[in-house]
N, C-alpha and C positions, 0 to 999 in steps of 0.2 A: 724887636722887628717881627717876631712871630705874632704878637698881638695886633700889630698894625695890618699884617697880611691877612689875618683871620677877619678883622673888621672890614677890610676891603672886599673880601670874598663874600661876605654875608649882607652887604649893602642891598642887594636885589631880593632879599627874602620878602615874602608877602606877610601880611599881619596874621597873627595866630587866629584861626577861625573860631567863632563863638556860636555859629548857627549853621544849619544845613545848607542855607543859601550861600555861605561863604566858603564851603568846602570846594577844593579844586583838586582834580586828579593829578598825580605825578607832579605835584608842586611843593616846594619846601617852604614852610612858614617859619617865622621866628619862634624862639623858645617860648614856652608858656606852661600854664597849669590846666590840665583837662580834668574836670569832674564829671564822670560819665556813668550812666546806668550800666550795669554789668550783670550777666548771667553766667553761671558755670554749671556744669554737670560733673559732680565729683564722684568717682567710684572708690568707695573706701571699704576695706575689710577690717572689721573689729575682730581681733583674734579670739576665737571661742563663740562668736555670735554671727559669723558669716559676712557676706559682702552685699553692698547695696549701691546703687547709683542715685544720688540726691540732686535735685535741682536747687541751686542756691541763687537768690536774687537779691540785689542791692546796688552798691555803687563802688567805684574806686576813684583814686585821685593819683594822676601821673604828672610828674614834673619833667618837662622836656627842655634840654639845653638848646642853644642855637645850633643849627646844622653846620657841618664843616664846609659846606658849599651850597650855593644857590641851585645847583644842577641836581635834579632827582637822582639821576643814575650814580653820580659820584659821591653824593653826600651820605655821611653817617650822623646819627643823633644819639647822644647818651640820654637815658631815661631813668627815672627813679619812681618807684611806687611809694607814695607818701601815705596812703590810706587805703584800706579795703574793708568793706563790711557787707557780707553776703550771708543770708540765712535761709534755711529750708527745713523740711521735715522728712525724715527717713522713715520708711515703713518698719525697718528692723531696729534702728537705734533712737528714734524719736528726734528731738530738735538738734539742729547742727548750725553753728555759726562759725564762719572763717574770718580771720583778720590778719593784718601784717603783724609779724612777731618782732616787736622792737627790742625785746629782752635778750636776744641771742647775740647781739653785737655785730650782726652782718646786715648790710643794706639789701633790700629787695630792689634790684635794678637790672638794666640790661642795655641793649643798643639796637636801634634801627640801623641795619648794615648798608654799606654801599651796595648798589644793585647791579644788575646787568641790563643790557638792551639786546633785542633780537632783531635781526635782518634776515632777508632772504637772499642768500649768495648767488642763487641761480637766476635772479632777476636784476639786470643791470640798473644801477642807481635806485635800488629799492629802498623805501623809507625805513628808518630805524624806529622800531616799535618799543616804547618804554615798558618795562616789566615790573611786576610787583617787587617790593623790597621785603627782606626777611627782618622781622622784629622778634628778638629774643629777650625774654624776661626770666631772670633767675629769682625765684620766690622763696622767702623764708616766712612760714605762716604758722598760725595757731588755729586749731579746730577745737571748738567747745562742743562737747557732747554730754550735756547735763543729764540725760536720761539713760546713758549707756554705762556698762561696767559697773554695776551695783549703784553706788551714789553719784555716778557721773565722773567724767574725766575731761581734761584739757590736754591735747596732745600737740606736738610740734615736730617739725622736720629738721634734722641736723644738715643733711645733704640738700642742696637747693632743688626746688621743683622747677624744671625747665619747660617753660611755655613758649611756643613759637606761633607766630602769625605771619601770613603773607599779606601785605597791605598795599593799597594803591593810593592812599591818602592819608594825611595826618591832620587831626587825629583819625584813627581807623574806625569811624562810625559804621555800624552794621557790617562789620567784618569779624571773623571768628578764627579760632585755632584751638591750641591746647598742647598737651603732651604728644609726643610722637608715638601715638598708640599706647599699649599697655606698658606700664612702668612698675617699679618696686621701690617706693620711697618709704622707709620706715618712719613711723610716728611714735614719738616717746612721750610718756606722761610728764608734765611740767613739775609735778611734785616728786618725781624720781627720775631725773634726766639721765643718770648714768646706769639705770636699769634696763631691762630688755624692752624692746617695743611692744606696744599693746595694740597697734593698728598698723595698717599699711595702706598707703595711697596707691591706687592701681591705675587710675587714668583721670584726666581733666579734659573737658571740652568747654569752650568759651564762646560767648557772643557779646560783642561790645555794642552798646546802646548809645542813644543821644545824650546830650548834656542834661544834667539835673536842672530842674526849674529853680 
């Protein structure tokens, strides 16, 4: 019965957009896979070498389930990050490459939450204004720093990196977010995962670009 109900609720979903001309504000599309350009500005402290903010450019792949409702306000959507590859150059640490950590046994994923709507109670029969939805991603990543810490090091986070975006469309092309300000996510070397952290992720800011060609 639950499956029949869900199928009925999602019959009115629009097709998953594949171009800018197909994007619709405050509209729920069917599930799909988005391969998008992605820019992040990661602030990383390598212990003993200082802190730097590095611009990393590349792409990511997000898989979206069908929403729970056709209504923007009420719907939630489970999402999974299937792929990430962004790279850049730090003035302090040299080359940096970030990717999804498939080895930790925890999925990088999250949810676009059911949203809210805003009305103006002092105005009789005022229209309801749709509001952005909150998209939360819990990321388990690897950071390759081949020029840092003597012969180089690859580090990973045990606790998830929590990224949040407020979005008005799905996929959220040209919208950004990141961590809620400064954070302290310890990064451990993959060749000594039970040892002390050798770096700390301090902040992430993001910008989601269009589809890859």
